[in-house]
N, C-alpha and C positions, 0 to 999 in steps of 0.2 A: 487415463485408461484404467488405472488402479481403482479409482473411485467408481468407475462404471462396473468393474469386475466384482468389487466387494462393497455392495451398497450397505447403507445403514440398516439396522434391524427395525422393522416396522410391524405394527399390529395389523389385524385383518382389515381395518379401515384404511390402511396405507399411511397412518401417522407414525412418524419416527419416534421410537421409544428408547433407542440406544444408538446415538450417532457414531459414525466413524470418528476416531480421535487421531489427529495428526499432530505430532510433536515436532516443533520447529526449533532449529538452531542454525544460525548462519550469520556471517559478517555482512551479508548483503549481496547486491548485484544490480542488475538493470531494473529500473522502476517499472517498465512495461511488463517484465516477467513477474514482478510482485503483483501487479494488477491481474494478470492472467491467472496466477495461482490462487489469489484471493477470491476471484470470481468463480473459479472452479470449485473451491472449497464451499462457497456459498451455494452454488447450484446443487451440489450433492449433499448439502446440509451437514458437512463435517464440522467437528469441533476442533479448535486449535489450543495447544498447550505449549507453554515454555516451562521446561523443568527447572528445578533448583540448580543453581550454579551455572546455568546456560544463558546465552545471550542471543537475541534475535534482533538484528540491526538492519537499518536501511530498507531495502526491498523486502527483506524477511518481515520487518515490522508492518509493512504495507500488506503483505500477504496474510499475516496474522489476523488482521481486521476482518477478513472474509469468514472467519469461523462462526458457525451457528451459535456456539457458546465459546467464549474465550477465557482461558484460565492461565494466569501467570502464578507459578508456585512461589513459595515464600522468598527464596533468594534468586528466582529467575528474573531476567532483566530484558526490557525492550528499549530500543534506541531509535529515535526518529531524527532526521536531519533534512535540510532543504535539498531539492534536486540540484545537481551540478553537472558541469562538463568536466571531465578529468583532463588535466593538462600538466605539463612539467614546467617548473620554473627554470631559471638559468643554471641552477645548481643540479638539475636533474631530479629534483624532489617533486612529489605530487603537490599541486597547488590548485585546489578546486575553484571553478568559476561558476558561481551561482546566478549569474546574469543569464537566465534561461528564458525561452519564449513564454509569452503570456499564455499560450495554449497549453504548455506543459504545466504551468502553475494552476490554471483553471482545471485541468484534468486531474491533478492531485487533490485539489479541494473538492471537486465533484465526487471523486472516489471515496474520500473520507466521509462525506455526507451520505453517499450511497450505502456505505458499510456501517454507519452509526446512525446519526440523525443530524438535522441541520445545525443545531446548537453545538453538539459535541464535535461534529466534523469541522465546523468553523473554528472552534477553540483549538482543536488539534492542528489544523492547518496553520493558524497564527503562531502557535508555539513551535511547530516544526520549522517555520521560516526564520526563527531566531538563530539557527545553527547552519552555517555553511562550512562543512568539514567532511573529510573522508573517514575520520575515525572518532569523532566526538559528536554529541548531539543531546537532545532532550532525552534523558534516561529515567525510566520508571522501573523500580524494583519491587516485586511482590504484588500479589493479587489485590491487597487492600488499596495500594496506591493506584493500581490500574482501575479498580472499581470507582475510586474517587474521581478519576478523570473520564469515566464513562467508556473506557475501552476494554475493561476486563469482564464485563458482563455480556451474556448472550442476548439474542433477540427475544 
């Protein structure tokens, strides 16, 4: 609703000349919420930013990819990990179960490709799947590293 209320600045031809900028910081949440936010950001041509010393992890990282332009500041960090079911072990500690349905995995890979491109999305998916954790994952710090992996540059 906010993006509908405050659209990007456009010229007389309707071309965006100054996108809405959304600054993201979160330890994550539900993957479907990340998809929804990312697609809304893309629909309204918003740009995404992770500021210095901030982290955007899990579903936040998924949402970040929806940015028309994506920027991670020098010491900003993004963290990706495999989707999982949250469960508790015998000691009452979180013990993620990454044995999720094929449809969930296909959905994540399809989203990565939708928000980047086939090559980048495939590489991002492969690297993401290396990490089954609630608090650890593939971590990228700074815009140069994000650009190297094809996730820090806009469309």
